[in-house]
C-alpha positions as CSV (number, residue, x, y, z in Angstrom):
1,X,130.6,120.3,51.4
2,X,131.0,122.4,48.2
3,X,127.3,122.4,47.7
4,X,126.7,123.8,51.1
5,X,129.3,126.6,50.5
6,X,127.8,127.5,47.1
7,X,124.2,127.4,48.5
8,X,124.9,129.9,51.2
9,X,121.4,130.6,52.6
10,X,119.8,128.6,55.4
11,X,116.9,127.6,53.1
12,X,119.1,125.7,50.7
13,X,120.8,123.9,53.6
14,X,117.3,123.0,54.9
15,X,116.4,121.6,51.5
16,X,119.6,119.6,51.4
17,X,118.9,118.2,54.8
18,X,115.4,117.3,53.8
19,X,116.7,115.6,50.7
20,X,119.3,113.8,52.7
21,X,116.7,112.6,55.3
22,X,114.4,111.3,52.4
23,X,117.4,109.7,50.8
24,X,118.2,107.7,53.9
25,X,116.2,104.6,54.3
26,X,115.0,103.3,57.7
27,X,117.9,100.8,57.5
28,X,120.3,103.7,57.6
29,X,118.7,105.0,60.8
30,X,118.9,101.6,62.3
31,X,122.6,101.4,61.5
32,X,123.3,104.9,62.9
33,X,121.5,104.1,66.1
34,X,123.3,100.8,66.3
35,X,126.7,102.5,65.9
36,X,125.9,105.2,68.5
37,X,124.7,102.6,71.1
38,X,127.7,100.4,70.3
39,X,130.1,103.3,70.6
40,X,128.7,104.2,74.1
41,X,128.6,100.6,75.2
42,X,132.2,100.0,74.3
43,X,133.8,103.4,75.0
44,X,132.0,104.5,78.2
45,X,133.0,101.4,80.3
46,X,136.6,101.8,79.1
47,X,136.5,105.4,80.1
48,X,135.1,104.6,83.6
49,X,137.7,101.8,84.0
50,X,140.6,104.1,83.1
51,X,139.2,106.7,85.5
52,X,138.9,104.2,88.3
53,X,142.3,102.7,87.5
54,X,144.1,106.1,88.2
C-alpha cells in the first residue's frame, strides 16, 4: 500500500494494476474464481438457513 500512497496520481495506480494483472497467471484467476464460487456456495445456504430458522 505504500507504493500506492507514494504514487498518488491515478495513472501510476493504473500502471500498478496493469502490472499486477500481467503478473497474475491464469492459474491465479482460476483460484480467485474458485474461492469466490466456493464462498458463495458455502456461505449463502448457511445465511438462508439461519434466516429461515428464525
